[in-house]
C-alpha positions, 0 to 999 in steps of 0.5 A, a space after each residue: 182395833 178390836 175384833 168383833 163377835 159372831 154366833 153358834 149352836 147344839 142339842 137340848 134336854 131340860 124343861 124349866 119350872 112348872 109354869 107355861 114357859 118351857 125350854 128343852 134340849 141340848 146344844 153341842 158344838 165341838 167340845 162345847 155341850 150345854 143345856 140352856 136353862 133360860 131364854 129371852 125372846 124379842 124382835 128386831 127389824 127385818 130386811 123388809 119394813 114392817 116385818 120384824 124378825 124374832 130372835 130367841 136367845 137360850 143361855 145356861 146362865 141367869 140373864 141380867 134382863 135389865 142390862 139386856 134391855 138397856 143395851 144398845 144392841 140386845 145380842 151384844 149386851 148378852 154376849 157382854 154378860 158372858 165376857 164380863 162373867 168369863 163364863 156361860 154360853 148362849 145360843 141365838 135362834 133367828 126366825 126370819 124365814 118360815 120353816 127355817 131358822 138361823 143359829 149362832 152362839 157365843 161361848 165361854 172364853 169369848 168364842 163365837 160361831 155362826 152356823 147358818 140360816 137354813 136349819 129346820 124350824 117348826 113354829 106352834 105359836 107366833 103372836 105379838 106376845 109369845 113364840 113357841 116352836 123348835 129349831 133343829 139340825 136334821 142330821 149332825 153337821 161339821 164346821 172345820 174340825 167341829 161337829 155340831 148337833 142341836 134340837 132347841 125347843 122353846 115356849 116363851 113370852 116376847 119381851 119388848 125391847 126399848 129402841 135407841 134414839 138415832 142421832 145424825 152426824 155429830 152424835 150429840 153429847 156422846 159424839 162431842 165427848 169422844 171428839 173432845 177426848 181424841 183432841 185432848 190426847 193429841 194435845 196431852 190435855 189430861 184434865 179433859 182426857 180424864 173426863 172421858 177415858 175408861 177407868 182402866 186407862 186412868 193412872 192413880 194420879 195425873 202423870 208428872 211432866 216427865 211421864 206425860 209424853 209416854 202416857 199420851 203416846 200409849 193412849 194415842 196408839 189406841 185412839 184415832 189421831 183425828 175423828 169425825 162422828 158420822 152418827 150415834 145411837 143413844 138409849 138412856 145412859 148408853 151410846 154407840 158412836 160411829 166414827 171415821 178417822 185417821 190412825 196414828 200411822 196415817 191409815 183411815 179407820 172407822 167403827 163403833 165406840 161404846 160409851 156410858 154416861 156417868 155422873 153427867 159425863 160421857 166416858 168410853 167403854 169399848 172401841 170396835 175400830 178397824 182399818 177402812 182400807 
């Protein structure tokens, strides 16, 4: 079972390049202080149909934009870049309510924090192609032992993010591959399991008969004993499969599974399962 992430914020101070795009400010949360140098703005579905919400992500590292656009969840994709790099910081500004902004962050070391949704926002431009404005604290804030303060200013284009395709119960090919993997682990079927396992869970060679039981027992500790796919989102060669199942201890579990199609075969990337009781 894996824990999941959140978001966070601080104080800004730099302008990018000579072009029209502009990012200024510094972000401070506790001992974390950085100056964003790059931004990605996009829209997500809001609570009300037909009223999308703008999100502005500001980072102190170069965003892999093709990877962010390919991700099932854009924010999760950017956080994944920090996790993979083992460095970098990102602030997420959400503009859901006029005059207000929500702020969260994901930081080097995989620390995440959500600071709230009622900070002061000023919007100068809000079109289908561009967003310009600022999001700031009116005064320094405190979250437990960490003080925070920020003033984020941005003038950047809105990037159109391709939407994933939603699949129902069964989850299409990706869902079928995950169920096949769960069944293969229970049956100690290595040829089937190796097709869908991530590389880091594969031995250099097929386990010998004397080793197979221990190998599959280790896998069984990290996968459901049985699983039902309740739905999936698919975009290109990536998928997020939602499952409900039973843990090896007999407790009910549920959550998302990230998968990727490689050489025509769906493989697990990560699991975000938690107990449902």
